N, C-alpha and C positions, 0 to 999 in steps of 0.2 A: 473705558469703551462706551461711556454713555452717548447714545445716539446724537444728543444735542452737539457733541463735538465736530461732527460732520461738516458742519457749516463754519467752524470757527478755527478748525486745526488742520492746517494743510498737509500734516504729517499723518492725519488720522488712518488712513488706510493702510500705509506702511507700518504703522504702529500695531494696527489690528492683526495684519499678516504675522508680524513678529510674535505678537501675544498668542495668536492661536497655534503657531508652530511650537513655541514654549510649552504651552499647555498640553498640546498632544504629546509631546516627549515625556512630559510629567506623568501623565496618566499613563503612558505605557509603560514607564519604569515602575509606576506603582503597581501595576497589573502583574508585571514580572515578579515583583518582590513577593507579592500575593501567592503566585504559582510556587515559587521557591519555597515559600513558608510552609505551604500546605504539603509539598513534596518532602521537605525535611522533617514535619511532624506526623506524616502519613494520614493527613486529613482527608476528608472526603474529596474525591476529585471532581469539581464543578468546572465544566468548561468556561474559559475566560478569553474572550475575544481580544487579540492585543493589535492585529493590523488595521482591521476595519473599524476605527473608533469614531463615534459620532460625538464630536467634542461640545457641540451644542447641547446634547443630552446628559453631559457629565457636569457635576458641579465640584468646585474647589473652594474649600474655605481658607481664605488667606490669614487666618489668625489662630492663635492657640488658646483655646478655651480655658485650659488649665491655668496659663499664665495669666490670663485677664483676670479670672477669678481670684488668684492668688494676689496680684497687685492691686486689686480693688479693696482689699483690706486695708484698714487703718493701721499703719506700721508705728508701733509705739517704741520708737528708737532710744525715748528717754526712760524706759521703764526699767527702775532700779530693784524691782521685785527679785527675790530669788526664786528660781524654778528648780524642781527635783525631776529629773527625767531618767527613766528606766527603758533601756533598749532590748529589743528582742535578742540581741547578741550577749545579753548579760552585763552590759556597762552601765554604771551609774554616774550622772552628771548633775552637779549643783552649780547652776550659772545664773548669772544676771539676766533679766530679761532682754538687755540690750547687747548682749554678746553677739558678735557677728558670726554668721554661719553660712554655709553654703547647702541649700536644699535641692535635691536631684528631682526635678519633675520631668517633663519631656527634654528639658536641658538644665543648666545648673542655674539657680537663682540665688542672688545674695539677699540674705536677710537678718533676722535676729532671733533668739531663741524663743521670745514671746509669740511669734507667729507659727510655731510649730503646732501640728495635730498628731493625734494618733495615726501611725502607719506611715508618717513622713519619713523620708531617707534623708539623713542631714550628717554634716562633719562639721565641727567648730573651725573657723577660719584659722586660727593660731596652731592647729594641729596638722595641717595639710602637709607642711613642709616635713615634720617628724614622720608623717604616714608614708610619704613618698621614700624617705629614706629607710623605715622600718620594713616597709613590705618590699623593698627592693625594686621598686617600679621601673627603674632606668635598665636594670639588668634583664627584667622580664620582657620589656618591649624592645630589647636588642636581639631577642631570639625569635625563631620561627613559631607562631602559635600552634597549640596542640590540634586546633580545628584543621590545619593546614599540613600538618607533617606527614599524613598518610593519603594525601589526596589520589596519589597514584593507584593506591589500593582500592580506594572508593571508586575510581574510573574502571577498574577491571571488573566490577560488579555488574557492568551494563554491557549488553550484547552489542556488538558493532558501535561502540561508542564514537568512533572517529566520525562515523556517517552523520551521527547526530549532531555532533558538534560542528561539523562542517555546515550543516544547514543553518546554523546559529552564527556563522561567519568565520569559524576557523579555517585557516588556509595553511596547508604544508604541501611542499612539492610531492613527497612520498609519504602515505599514510602509515607505511611499514615504520619508517623513522618515528613517528610520533608514538605509535603502539610500543616500540622497544624502549622508547625514553620514559614515557608517561603513563603507560597502563600497564601496571606490575601487580600481580596477585600477591597476597600476604606471605605465601610460602617462599616467593622470591625476593620479596623487598628486603633491603636493609637500608640503613641511613646514608651510607656511601653511594646509593643510587638516586637519592633525593635531589632533584633538580627542578627549576622552574622555567617556563618558557621564557625566552628573552623579550619578545613582543608583549608589552603589558596588554594590549588589546585582546591577545590570544589568552593570557593569564585570567583576564576579567571574564572572557567567555566561559572559561572552565570553573571560575568561582560561582559565577550566576548559575551555572547547570548544577553545581553540588550544594548551593545554598551557603556559601562561604561569604561572610559579610565583608563590606567594603573595607572596614578598618584591618581586620586579619588579612585581607587581600594585600593591601599596601605595607602592613607590618612584616609580612612574609618576604614580599619583594625587596624592601629596605634591608631585612636582615640576611637574605641569601646574597644578594648582589655587594653587599658591602661586608660579607663575613670574614673577609682577609683583613679588614681594618675596623675590628670589633671596638677598640678603644675611641676611635673617631665617631663611630656610630653613637656609643655611650655618651660621647661629648656633646653631639647635637641634641639628644634627649635631654642631658642635663641643662644645656642652654636654653632650651624651650621652656622647660619647666621654672627655671629661674627667671626667665622674662615673664612668664605668667604670675609668678608669686611676687615679684617685685613691684608688678604694675597692677595687681589685682585684676588679671585678665581672665581667671578661670571661670567667671560667671559669664564670659562673652566671648567664647572661643571662635564664634563667627564673625568677630570684628575684622573688617578687612585690613586695618592697621596692624592687627596682631598677626594675620596671616602674612602679609607683606614681610614683617619683621622677621617671623620664623622662617620663612622661605629663604631670607639672606643666609641663614646658617648651614642650609641645605646647599645653596649655590656655592658657597665659599669652601664646600667639601665635595663638591660634584665628581671630583676625580675618582673618589673611593669606590663608587659604583662600577663595578665590572660589567658594564653594558653600554653598548655604542648607540643605544637607542636614544632620543631625544627625551629629556626628562622635564616633566612639568613640576616644578619646585613648589608652586602654590598647591597643586592638587595633593602632594606628598605631605606638605606642611598641615594642610586641613585634616588630613587623615591621623597624622601624628598627634594633633590636638585633641581630636575626638577619641582616639585610643587612650590617651593619658587621662582624661577625665573618666572615661568608663573603668579604668583600672583601680581607681582611688576607691577604698573601702569605705562605705557609708555605714552608719548606724540607723536602724529602724525604730521609731519611736514606738514603746510599748505602753507606758503610761507617763502622764505628766502632770505636776501639782505646782501649785504656787505656795511657798513656804511662808511668805510673810506680806 
Protein backbone atom coordinates (compact mmCIF):
# COMPACT_ATOMS: atom_id res chain seq x y z
CA UNK A 1 0.00 0.00 0.00
CA UNK A 2 3.01 2.28 -0.32
CA UNK A 3 1.90 5.57 -1.91
CA UNK A 4 4.71 5.30 -4.48
CA UNK A 5 2.77 2.44 -6.09
CA UNK A 6 -0.01 4.85 -7.14
CA UNK A 7 2.04 5.93 -10.15
CA UNK A 8 3.35 2.52 -11.19
CA UNK A 9 0.57 0.06 -10.38
CA UNK A 10 -2.60 0.27 -12.48
CA UNK A 11 -4.41 -1.93 -9.94
CA UNK A 12 -3.39 0.16 -6.93
CA UNK A 13 -6.83 1.57 -6.10
CA UNK A 14 -8.63 -1.74 -6.70
CA UNK A 15 -6.14 -3.48 -4.45
CA UNK A 16 -6.40 -0.76 -1.84
CA UNK A 17 -10.18 -1.12 -1.76
CA UNK A 18 -9.91 -4.92 -1.31
CA UNK A 19 -7.25 -4.45 1.37
CA UNK A 20 -9.34 -1.98 3.33
CA UNK A 21 -12.42 -4.21 3.11
CA UNK A 22 -10.47 -7.23 4.38
CA UNK A 23 -8.87 -5.14 7.13
CA UNK A 24 -12.28 -3.87 8.25
CA UNK A 25 -13.71 -7.40 8.40
CA UNK A 26 -10.69 -8.61 10.35
CA UNK A 27 -10.92 -5.78 12.90
CA UNK A 28 -14.67 -6.34 13.35
CA UNK A 29 -14.14 -10.08 13.92
CA UNK A 30 -11.38 -9.36 16.45
CA UNK A 31 -13.66 -6.99 18.36
CA UNK A 32 -16.51 -9.52 18.34
CA UNK A 33 -14.13 -12.12 19.77
CA UNK A 34 -13.06 -9.70 22.52
CA UNK A 35 -16.71 -9.06 23.42
CA UNK A 36 -17.45 -12.81 23.53
CA UNK A 37 -14.35 -13.43 25.62
CA UNK A 38 -15.29 -10.78 28.18
CA UNK A 39 -18.85 -12.04 28.29
CA UNK A 40 -17.74 -15.65 28.78
CA UNK A 41 -15.30 -14.85 31.57
CA UNK A 42 -17.49 -12.13 33.08
CA UNK A 43 -14.86 -9.43 32.71
CA UNK A 44 -15.47 -5.72 32.95
CA UNK A 45 -17.90 -4.68 30.24
CA UNK A 46 -16.10 -1.99 28.25
CA UNK A 47 -18.12 -0.75 25.30
CA UNK A 48 -16.51 -1.68 21.98
CA UNK A 49 -17.63 -0.07 18.74
CA UNK A 50 -17.97 -2.66 15.97
CA UNK A 51 -19.95 -0.99 13.17
CA UNK A 52 -18.28 2.42 12.82
CA UNK A 53 -14.63 1.37 12.73
CA UNK A 54 -11.95 3.84 11.67
CA UNK A 55 -9.59 1.45 9.91
CA UNK A 56 -6.93 4.14 9.49
CA UNK A 57 -6.79 4.44 13.28
CA UNK A 58 -6.39 0.69 13.81
CA UNK A 59 -3.06 -1.05 13.50
CA UNK A 60 -2.60 -4.65 12.40
CA UNK A 61 0.67 -6.48 12.88
CA UNK A 62 1.22 -8.96 10.07
CA UNK A 63 3.69 -11.20 11.82
CA UNK A 64 3.96 -13.35 14.90
CA UNK A 65 6.57 -12.02 17.36
CA UNK A 66 6.67 -15.35 19.13
CA UNK A 67 7.55 -17.29 15.99
CA UNK A 68 10.09 -14.73 14.79
CA UNK A 69 11.86 -14.79 18.15
CA UNK A 70 11.82 -18.58 18.13
CA UNK A 71 13.03 -19.02 14.58
CA UNK A 72 15.82 -16.48 15.05
CA UNK A 73 17.52 -18.84 17.50
CA UNK A 74 20.42 -20.86 16.17
CA UNK A 75 19.09 -24.36 15.69
CA UNK A 76 21.60 -26.95 16.82
CA UNK A 77 20.23 -29.85 14.80
CA UNK A 78 23.57 -31.68 15.05
CA UNK A 79 23.51 -31.45 18.87
CA UNK A 80 24.16 -34.99 20.15
CA UNK A 81 24.29 -34.05 23.82
CA UNK A 82 21.81 -35.75 26.10
CA UNK A 83 19.16 -33.61 27.78
CA UNK A 84 17.20 -34.49 30.90
CA UNK A 85 13.74 -32.93 30.90
CA UNK A 86 11.20 -32.98 33.71
CA UNK A 87 7.67 -31.85 32.91
CA UNK A 88 4.91 -30.31 35.01
CA UNK A 89 2.89 -33.45 34.32
CA UNK A 90 5.55 -35.61 36.05
CA UNK A 91 7.10 -37.19 32.93
CA UNK A 92 10.88 -37.53 32.58
CA UNK A 93 12.64 -37.52 29.20
CA UNK A 94 16.26 -38.26 28.35
CA UNK A 95 16.76 -37.26 24.72
CA UNK A 96 19.46 -36.19 22.30
CA UNK A 97 19.51 -32.48 21.55
CA UNK A 98 18.65 -33.11 17.89
CA UNK A 99 15.53 -35.18 18.66
CA UNK A 100 12.62 -33.80 16.59
CA UNK A 101 9.75 -32.30 18.56
CA UNK A 102 6.69 -30.13 18.06
CA UNK A 103 6.46 -27.02 20.24
CA UNK A 104 3.09 -25.35 20.73
CA UNK A 105 3.33 -21.58 20.51
CA UNK A 106 0.56 -19.64 18.73
CA UNK A 107 0.79 -22.50 16.28
CA UNK A 108 2.80 -25.73 16.14
CA UNK A 109 6.49 -25.31 15.39
CA UNK A 110 8.82 -28.12 14.37
CA UNK A 111 12.09 -27.98 16.28
CA UNK A 112 14.49 -30.06 18.37
CA UNK A 113 15.02 -30.77 22.07
CA UNK A 114 17.97 -28.38 22.38
CA UNK A 115 15.65 -25.44 21.65
CA UNK A 116 13.33 -26.04 24.62
CA UNK A 117 12.91 -23.52 27.43
CA UNK A 118 11.20 -23.82 30.79
CA UNK A 119 7.45 -23.35 30.29
CA UNK A 120 7.40 -24.61 26.69
CA UNK A 121 4.68 -27.08 25.68
CA UNK A 122 6.08 -29.87 23.53
CA UNK A 123 5.61 -33.40 22.27
CA UNK A 124 8.30 -35.68 20.81
CA UNK A 125 7.51 -36.21 17.12
CA UNK A 126 7.77 -40.00 17.30
CA UNK A 127 5.15 -40.06 20.09
CA UNK A 128 2.44 -38.20 18.18
CA UNK A 129 0.96 -41.28 16.51
CA UNK A 130 0.81 -43.28 19.76
CA UNK A 131 -0.64 -40.27 21.62
CA UNK A 132 -3.45 -40.04 19.06
CA UNK A 133 -4.27 -43.73 19.61
CA UNK A 134 -3.75 -43.68 23.41
CA UNK A 135 -5.96 -40.65 23.97
CA UNK A 136 -8.59 -41.91 21.51
CA UNK A 137 -8.61 -38.55 19.76
CA UNK A 138 -10.53 -39.83 16.72
CA UNK A 139 -13.36 -41.01 19.00
CA UNK A 140 -13.31 -37.74 20.92
CA UNK A 141 -13.43 -35.55 17.82
CA UNK A 142 -16.31 -37.61 16.39
CA UNK A 143 -18.59 -36.52 19.23
CA UNK A 144 -20.40 -33.27 20.02
CA UNK A 145 -18.07 -31.26 22.33
CA UNK A 146 -19.03 -30.68 25.96
CA UNK A 147 -19.05 -26.92 25.32
CA UNK A 148 -21.94 -27.40 22.88
CA UNK A 149 -24.10 -30.17 24.35
CA UNK A 150 -26.08 -27.80 26.61
CA UNK A 151 -26.27 -24.77 24.32
CA UNK A 152 -30.09 -24.90 24.41
CA UNK A 153 -29.98 -24.57 28.20
CA UNK A 154 -27.55 -21.66 27.90
CA UNK A 155 -29.92 -19.86 25.51
CA UNK A 156 -32.79 -20.29 27.98
CA UNK A 157 -30.91 -18.16 30.53
CA UNK A 158 -31.40 -15.03 28.41
CA UNK A 159 -34.67 -13.07 28.33
CA UNK A 160 -36.19 -12.75 24.87
CA UNK A 161 -33.10 -14.39 23.39
CA UNK A 162 -34.67 -14.77 19.94
CA UNK A 163 -35.07 -10.99 19.65
CA UNK A 164 -31.40 -10.54 20.52
CA UNK A 165 -30.26 -13.17 18.02
CA UNK A 166 -32.54 -11.73 15.34
CA UNK A 167 -30.66 -8.44 15.61
CA UNK A 168 -27.45 -10.40 14.95
CA UNK A 169 -28.89 -11.86 11.73
CA UNK A 170 -30.89 -14.91 12.82
CA UNK A 171 -34.01 -15.40 10.69
CA UNK A 172 -36.87 -17.81 11.35
CA UNK A 173 -40.40 -17.49 9.98
CA UNK A 174 -41.81 -18.15 13.44
CA UNK A 175 -39.93 -17.32 16.62
CA UNK A 176 -42.16 -19.84 18.42
CA UNK A 177 -40.55 -22.68 16.44
CA UNK A 178 -37.07 -21.47 17.36
CA UNK A 179 -37.95 -21.18 21.05
CA UNK A 180 -39.48 -24.66 21.13
CA UNK A 181 -36.49 -26.30 19.45
CA UNK A 182 -33.51 -24.36 20.72
CA UNK A 183 -34.47 -22.64 23.99
CA UNK A 184 -34.91 -25.34 26.65
CA UNK A 185 -34.40 -24.93 30.38
CA UNK A 186 -32.39 -27.46 32.36
CA UNK A 187 -35.49 -29.13 33.88
CA UNK A 188 -36.96 -29.93 30.47
CA UNK A 189 -33.71 -30.75 28.62
CA UNK A 190 -32.71 -34.29 27.64
CA UNK A 191 -30.22 -35.51 25.04
CA UNK A 192 -33.00 -36.70 22.73
CA UNK A 193 -34.02 -33.03 22.39
CA UNK A 194 -30.55 -31.99 21.27
CA UNK A 195 -30.63 -30.52 17.78
CA UNK A 196 -28.55 -28.02 15.79
CA UNK A 197 -29.86 -25.47 13.29
CA UNK A 198 -29.52 -26.79 9.75
CA UNK A 199 -28.27 -23.48 8.43
CA UNK A 200 -24.62 -23.10 9.39
CA UNK A 201 -25.00 -19.31 9.41
CA UNK A 202 -27.68 -19.57 12.11
CA UNK A 203 -25.50 -21.98 14.10
CA UNK A 204 -22.56 -19.58 13.76
CA UNK A 205 -24.63 -16.67 15.13
CA UNK A 206 -25.64 -18.76 18.16
CA UNK A 207 -22.06 -19.87 18.79
CA UNK A 208 -20.71 -16.32 18.61
CA UNK A 209 -23.42 -15.18 21.01
CA UNK A 210 -22.62 -17.96 23.53
CA UNK A 211 -18.84 -17.72 23.11
CA UNK A 212 -18.47 -21.20 21.57
CA UNK A 213 -15.23 -21.28 19.58
CA UNK A 214 -15.17 -22.06 15.86
CA UNK A 215 -13.49 -25.46 16.28
CA UNK A 216 -16.24 -26.71 18.61
CA UNK A 217 -18.86 -25.12 16.34
CA UNK A 218 -17.72 -27.16 13.30
CA UNK A 219 -16.98 -30.32 15.31
CA UNK A 220 -20.52 -30.27 16.70
CA UNK A 221 -22.00 -29.72 13.23
CA UNK A 222 -20.01 -32.61 11.70
CA UNK A 223 -20.83 -34.94 14.61
CA UNK A 224 -24.53 -34.08 14.68
CA UNK A 225 -25.31 -34.18 10.97
CA UNK A 226 -23.10 -37.22 10.40
CA UNK A 227 -24.27 -39.07 13.55
CA UNK A 228 -25.94 -41.90 11.61
CA UNK A 229 -22.64 -42.58 9.86
CA UNK A 230 -20.28 -42.52 12.83
CA UNK A 231 -17.81 -45.01 11.35
CA UNK A 232 -17.45 -42.86 8.22
CA UNK A 233 -16.90 -39.75 10.37
CA UNK A 234 -14.15 -41.55 12.30
CA UNK A 235 -12.64 -42.69 9.01
CA UNK A 236 -12.41 -39.07 7.80
CA UNK A 237 -10.58 -38.01 10.97
CA UNK A 238 -8.26 -41.03 10.74
CA UNK A 239 -7.45 -40.31 7.09
CA UNK A 240 -6.62 -36.68 7.88
CA UNK A 241 -4.48 -37.66 10.86
CA UNK A 242 -2.60 -40.17 8.68
CA UNK A 243 -2.14 -37.52 5.99
CA UNK A 244 -0.56 -35.17 8.55
CA UNK A 245 1.69 -37.81 10.10
CA UNK A 246 2.91 -39.34 6.86
CA UNK A 247 3.79 -35.96 5.34
CA UNK A 248 4.92 -34.11 8.52
CA UNK A 249 2.10 -31.61 8.12
CA UNK A 250 1.25 -31.12 11.80
CA UNK A 251 3.46 -28.04 12.08
CA UNK A 252 1.86 -26.39 9.06
CA UNK A 253 -1.86 -27.03 9.36
CA UNK A 254 -2.68 -23.85 7.40
CA UNK A 255 -0.77 -25.11 4.36
CA UNK A 256 -3.20 -24.72 1.39
CA UNK A 257 -1.98 -28.00 -0.09
CA UNK A 258 -2.84 -29.84 3.14
CA UNK A 259 -6.26 -28.17 3.37
CA UNK A 260 -7.06 -29.13 -0.23
CA UNK A 261 -6.02 -32.75 0.33
CA UNK A 262 -7.97 -32.97 3.60
CA UNK A 263 -11.08 -31.47 1.98
CA UNK A 264 -11.06 -34.28 -0.61
CA UNK A 265 -11.78 -36.82 2.15
CA UNK A 266 -14.83 -34.76 3.14
CA UNK A 267 -15.99 -34.34 -0.48
CA UNK A 268 -15.75 -38.10 -1.01
CA UNK A 269 -18.12 -38.63 1.92
CA UNK A 270 -20.37 -35.61 1.48
CA UNK A 271 -23.52 -37.75 1.33
CA UNK A 272 -23.19 -38.82 4.97
CA UNK A 273 -24.15 -35.35 6.21
CA UNK A 274 -27.92 -35.17 6.59
CA UNK A 275 -28.18 -31.57 5.55
CA UNK A 276 -29.26 -30.23 2.18
CA UNK A 277 -27.36 -26.96 2.63
CA UNK A 278 -24.24 -26.47 0.50
CA UNK A 279 -21.15 -27.54 2.46
CA UNK A 280 -17.83 -25.69 2.27
CA UNK A 281 -15.46 -28.67 2.54
CA UNK A 282 -12.31 -26.55 2.84
CA UNK A 283 -13.81 -24.61 5.73
CA UNK A 284 -14.63 -27.86 7.53
CA UNK A 285 -11.17 -29.29 6.71
CA UNK A 286 -9.45 -26.25 8.26
CA UNK A 287 -11.53 -26.61 11.40
CA UNK A 288 -10.83 -30.35 11.67
CA UNK A 289 -7.08 -29.73 11.34
CA UNK A 290 -7.17 -27.06 14.03
CA UNK A 291 -9.23 -29.25 16.38
CA UNK A 292 -6.89 -32.19 15.86
CA UNK A 293 -3.79 -30.29 16.94
CA UNK A 294 -5.59 -28.67 19.86
CA UNK A 295 -6.59 -32.07 21.24
CA UNK A 296 -3.05 -33.50 21.31
CA UNK A 297 -1.73 -33.58 24.88
CA UNK A 298 1.52 -31.64 25.20
CA UNK A 299 4.02 -31.74 28.08
CA UNK A 300 5.11 -28.50 29.80
CA UNK A 301 8.82 -28.18 30.58
CA UNK A 302 9.49 -27.79 34.31
CA UNK A 303 13.26 -28.34 34.31
CA UNK A 304 15.88 -29.03 31.67
CA UNK A 305 19.52 -30.08 32.11
CA UNK A 306 22.37 -31.12 29.81
CA UNK A 307 23.76 -34.48 30.98
CA UNK A 308 26.98 -34.53 28.98
